[in-house]
Backbone bond lengths (Angstrom), bond angles and torsions (degrees), N, CA, C in turn:
res aa  C-N    CA-C-N  psi(-1)  N-CA   C-N-CA  omega(-1)  CA-C   N-CA-C  phi
1 X - - - 1.447 - - 1.527 108.94 -
2 X 1.288 117.90 129.79 1.459 121.45 -177.77 1.526 110.41 -78.93
3 X 1.338 115.24 161.54 1.463 120.26 179.84 1.516 111.92 -66.50
4 X 1.319 117.55 -33.66 1.463 120.72 -179.24 1.524 110.85 -64.27
5 X 1.330 116.85 -39.59 1.456 120.53 -179.71 1.528 110.96 -68.41
6 X 1.342 117.24 -41.90 1.466 119.36 -177.98 1.526 111.71 -68.05
7 X 1.337 118.00 -35.06 1.462 119.29 179.49 1.526 111.68 -73.14
8 X 1.321 118.21 -28.09 1.457 121.29 177.83 1.530 110.81 -69.02
9 X 1.325 118.03 -33.35 1.456 122.26 -177.05 1.523 112.41 -77.66
10 X 1.319 118.12 -15.37 1.456 121.01 -175.73 1.522 113.05 -69.58
11 X 1.293 118.28 -36.85 1.460 120.40 -178.14 1.513 111.06 80.92
12 X 1.322 115.69 -176.11 1.454 119.77 -179.85 1.529 110.03 -85.63
13 X 1.343 117.75 149.64 1.465 120.04 179.44 1.523 111.80 -69.07
14 X 1.325 115.50 152.18 1.460 120.31 179.78 1.514 110.41 -68.87
15 X 1.327 115.63 143.78 1.459 121.57 174.16 1.521 108.10 -124.92
16 X 1.335 116.31 131.41 1.450 122.71 -179.12 1.520 109.29 -130.46
17 X 1.328 116.13 163.28 1.453 121.56 174.78 1.522 109.04 -124.52
18 X 1.325 116.50 147.96 1.460 119.85 179.78 1.511 111.72 -169.16
19 X 1.329 116.14 178.87 1.462 124.01 -179.45 1.530 109.69 -96.66
20 X 1.320 115.68 143.02 1.463 121.35 177.14 1.526 108.56 -79.71
21 X 1.333 115.92 123.69 1.467 121.19 178.28 1.517 111.37 -89.30
22 X 1.346 117.52 -38.66 1.462 121.19 -176.94 1.522 109.70 -149.74
23 X 1.331 115.51 144.16 1.454 120.56 176.43 1.530 111.56 -134.27
24 X 1.328 116.93 27.90 1.457 121.13 -172.18 1.532 114.33 -83.93
25 X 1.333 119.58 -2.49 1.461 121.40 176.05 1.529 109.68 -104.16
26 X 1.308 116.89 154.20 1.456 121.31 -178.84 1.525 110.32 -73.01
27 X 1.320 116.89 123.64 1.468 125.59 178.16 1.528 113.71 62.93
28 X 1.327 117.82 19.54 1.464 121.53 179.04 1.522 109.77 -137.21
29 X 1.327 115.97 136.16 1.467 121.23 173.68 1.523 108.42 -129.78
30 X 1.332 115.80 156.75 1.459 121.38 173.64 1.513 107.54 -107.04
31 X 1.345 116.61 125.99 1.462 121.77 -176.83 1.521 108.87 -119.51
32 X 1.339 116.82 131.71 1.463 122.86 176.35 1.528 108.04 -97.35
33 X 1.337 116.40 119.82 1.458 122.45 177.17 1.520 107.04 -104.45
34 X 1.340 116.91 116.11 1.470 121.05 -176.79 1.522 110.91 -97.57
35 X 1.336 114.98 146.68 1.464 121.83 177.61 1.520 108.23 -145.90
36 X 1.329 116.52 159.72 1.458 122.19 177.53 1.526 108.11 -108.89
37 X 1.337 116.78 127.01 1.462 121.34 177.17 1.514 109.33 -122.18
38 X 1.307 116.02 150.36 1.456 121.40 179.98 1.529 109.78 -91.89
39 X 1.328 116.77 132.37 1.463 120.88 178.20 1.526 108.55 -65.46
40 X 1.340 118.12 132.39 1.470 120.05 -174.93 1.535 114.32 -63.45
41 X 1.323 118.51 -34.69 1.455 120.25 -176.67 1.527 112.84 -94.24
42 X 1.317 117.36 -41.78 1.463 120.95 -171.44 1.526 114.58 -98.62
43 X 1.321 117.61 -17.26 1.451 120.54 176.84 1.517 115.53 80.16
44 X 1.335 117.31 -1.05 1.461 120.11 179.54 1.534 109.23 -75.79
45 X 1.328 116.23 141.18 1.461 120.42 177.29 1.518 109.22 -83.00
46 X 1.346 114.96 131.32 1.460 121.45 -178.15 1.519 109.35 -118.26
47 X 1.316 116.28 145.18 1.454 121.36 177.08 1.524 108.67 -86.00
48 X 1.308 116.86 124.74 1.467 122.97 178.03 1.523 108.00 -124.04
49 X 1.331 116.31 153.06 1.454 118.87 177.67 1.518 111.36 -139.21
50 X 1.310 114.35 151.58 1.454 123.08 176.58 1.515 107.10 -119.86
51 X 1.323 117.30 131.36 1.461 121.22 179.03 1.523 108.05 -100.33
52 X 1.337 116.28 122.99 1.459 122.86 -178.66 1.525 109.23 -113.21
53 X 1.328 116.22 140.17 1.459 121.66 172.18 1.524 106.37 -91.50
54 X 1.323 116.18 124.14 1.460 122.01 -169.64 1.526 110.40 -121.09
55 X 1.337 115.93 138.39 1.465 122.17 177.22 1.525 109.22 -82.07
56 X 1.325 116.68 122.15 1.466 123.88 -179.90 1.527 107.34 -122.24
57 X 1.327 117.02 91.18 1.467 122.52 -171.87 1.526 113.28 -58.43
58 X 1.337 118.59 -44.80 1.460 121.33 -176.89 1.530 113.80 -95.84
59 X 1.312 118.79 6.72 1.467 122.69 -177.50 1.531 111.25 54.52
60 X 1.325 116.87 48.88 1.465 122.62 -177.46 1.521 112.59 -81.40
61 X 1.321 118.41 -39.28 1.469 122.76 -172.24 1.523 111.18 -82.80
62 X 1.314 115.08 142.19 1.460 122.73 176.39 1.528 109.14 -121.72
63 X 1.315 116.97 166.36 1.455 122.26 -179.06 1.527 110.54 -58.50
64 X 1.336 116.35 130.95 1.452 121.79 178.83 1.522 113.76 96.85
65 X 1.333 118.60 -13.23 1.463 121.73 179.91 1.526 110.77 -70.88
66 X 1.326 116.39 150.97 1.458 123.21 175.39 1.522 106.36 -98.97
67 X 1.345 117.55 119.96 1.466 120.97 -172.09 1.527 111.51 -126.73
68 X 1.341 114.75 159.62 1.456 122.29 173.86 1.522 106.89 -109.84
69 X 1.348 116.38 130.76 1.461 121.29 -178.51 1.517 110.29 -123.86
70 X 1.342 116.00 157.50 1.457 121.93 -178.28 1.530 109.24 -131.61
71 X 1.308 115.87 140.28 1.450 121.39 177.55 1.530 109.29 -67.93
72 X 1.335 117.27 141.45 1.464 121.13 179.56 1.522 109.31 -146.28
73 X 1.305 115.55 -175.40 1.470 119.96 178.14 1.527 109.05 -65.91
74 X 1.330 119.09 158.23 1.466 120.28 178.39 1.527 111.26 -62.73
75 X 1.319 116.60 126.35 1.455 122.05 178.63 1.526 109.83 -96.19
76 X 1.329 116.61 -33.72 1.460 122.40 174.31 1.529 107.21 -148.18
77 X 1.319 116.63 -167.01 1.468 120.57 -177.39 1.528 111.61 -60.27
78 X 1.330 117.37 -38.80 1.466 120.39 -176.37 1.527 114.17 -112.42
79 X 1.345 118.39 -15.03 1.473 120.77 -176.56 1.514 111.41 -93.46
80 X 1.345 116.71 114.07 1.460 120.57 170.68 1.528 110.46 -138.91
81 X 1.318 115.98 32.01 1.467 124.26 173.57 1.514 107.41 -132.18
82 X 1.346 116.56 152.42 1.459 120.40 175.31 1.522 109.52 -132.92
83 X 1.314 115.01 152.09 1.462 122.23 -178.74 1.526 109.75 -74.13
84 X 1.335 116.53 128.70 1.455 121.51 175.70 1.525 109.06 -92.74
85 X 1.348 116.45 -54.46 1.459 120.28 178.86 1.522 109.86 -162.20
86 X 1.321 114.44 159.05 1.464 121.52 173.04 1.522 106.19 -90.35
87 X 1.329 116.51 112.60 1.462 121.56 -176.73 1.520 110.65 -75.01
88 X 1.330 116.26 -46.02 1.467 121.02 -176.69 1.518 108.95 -144.75
89 X 1.324 116.32 128.09 1.456 121.09 177.20 1.522 109.63 -76.57
90 X 1.323 116.25 152.20 1.455 121.88 176.98 1.528 109.42 -66.56
91 X 1.331 116.83 139.45 1.465 120.76 -178.47 1.523 111.34 -70.20
92 X 1.337 116.48 -40.22 1.457 120.82 177.44 1.511 108.21 -106.46
93 X 1.312 117.37 162.15 1.463 122.29 -176.09 1.522 113.91 -52.57
94 X 1.319 117.01 -82.99 1.451 122.40 -178.45 1.517 109.37 -106.07
95 X 1.330 116.89 110.52 1.454 121.96 -179.09 1.513 108.39 -112.86
96 X 1.326 116.62 129.82 1.457 120.87 175.66 1.537 107.43 -91.83
97 X 1.356 117.48 115.47 1.458 119.41 179.55 1.518 111.96 -64.38
98 X 1.314 116.53 154.71 1.463 121.58 -179.85 1.515 110.47 -61.08
99 X 1.313 117.35 134.52 1.465 121.67 177.67 1.510 114.06 84.21
100 X 1.314 119.26 6.61 1.465 121.27 -178.14 1.521 112.67 -99.71
101 X 1.336 117.47 12.46 1.454 119.93 -177.86 1.523 112.13 -70.65
102 X 1.342 117.20 -31.80 1.464 119.43 -173.72 1.438 116.23 -103.47
C-alpha cells in the first residue's frame, strides 16, 4: 500500500471545543469537553465530559477560557491534542469550572 493511499483514508482530524480546567503546566492545558448522552434504560439525557491534555505552544489559554482543540500525533504519554484557537476569554481572572473541585 502506498503512502498516498494511506493518507487519503485517514480523513481530517477531529476538532472539539471545551473549557480550560487548568493551565498550571508549561505548554500544557487540561480541557473538559462536555457532551449529552441518553441513558440506555431510562432515556434521560445526562451530561458527560472528557478531559483532554492539550499542547499549548505559546501558553495562550488560561483557566476558564473556551477553546477549540484538534487531534494530532502523540506529543507525550497523555497529550495527543493541540490548541487551535481561544474562542472566548474568561470574563473573570481565575474561574473554577463546575465539577472541577475533585
